N, C-alpha and C positions, 0 to 999 in steps of 0.2 A: 504494501499499500503505500504510493506515493504521495508526498503532507504536498494542499499547495502553498503560497506562498500568506496567502490568510491565515490558513491552520496553523503553519509554522506560526505565527504572528500573534496570533491568541493562547499558543503552547506556553513560547517564548515569556507571557504575561504570567503565564500563571509556575511557571517554574522561576521567576527572579524573585520568590522567597524562601526558593527549595534549600537545604542546607545537601552540603556533598555528601552523596549514603558510600562510594563506592572510590579509595582509589589506591591507585596502582604501590608498588615498591619499587625496588630495587630490583627487580626477579620482573620487572610487565605487565604482561598481559597473562597472565600465571589460569590452568585450569580453573582454581581455588576461585584469584576474581571470574573469573564466566558464569560462576558457580552460586558468585552473592549476586551478580548482578542482574543476573535470571531471577531467582527470590526478590530481590527487590522490585526489575520488573514488574512478576507478576501481584504483587500485592502491589504496587503503588501506580504500578503504569506509566507515571512524567518521572524520571529520577536526577541528576546528578552524578559524575564519577569525573573522579580529579585523573588523564595519565599521565605521568610524567614520560615525557619523551622530545629529544631534540625539537626543534620547531621546523624542519625541514618534513621529518613525517609525521606531524603534530593530526593534521588534516586525516589521513589516508591513515594509520592507528585508527581517529576515529570512525572511521566508515568500515574497518575490519574490523572492530568491537561493533560495533551497531549488525553489521551483517551476519555476525557469526550469532549473535544475541535475537535476531529477527525484529532489531529495531531499528526507528528510523535516528534520525541523527536529526533532531529542531535546530541545538547551537552547536557555537563550540569557541570559544572567548579564553585564550590563551590556553590553558592547562586541564580546560570543562570542559567537557562536553553534557548537553543536556537531553536527553533521551524517551525515542516514546511507545512504545508500544500497548494497544489495545489488550485488552483483555474482557474476555466476550460477558463475563459474569462477572466483573467490578461496574465495568461502564462510567470510568466515573468520570471522563472526560470526552463518550460520546457525543448529547448533545451539543458541548460547545466547539469537537469538528465537523459537526452538521451544521451549526448555525454560519460558522466562519467560510 
């Protein structure tokens, strides 16, 4: 599901006040990081993650992270990436997405 510009804008507004829930360490994107991110997305749908990597590969790393999690990159700012994945059981942002 590709997000439109209006949907991204709406989700950015909701993500603004969120705290970072996932942070990579020296080892980068490990299986444990993916498992925690998957759980966080399942429970919250919209999360912030801090990915420590060099500036040239930061955007590519964020895209790879999102693809493996079957999520959409909403926004990247510095080391922080905002990810969204709809959970049909929760649907917390379903109406927001439809309206945008």
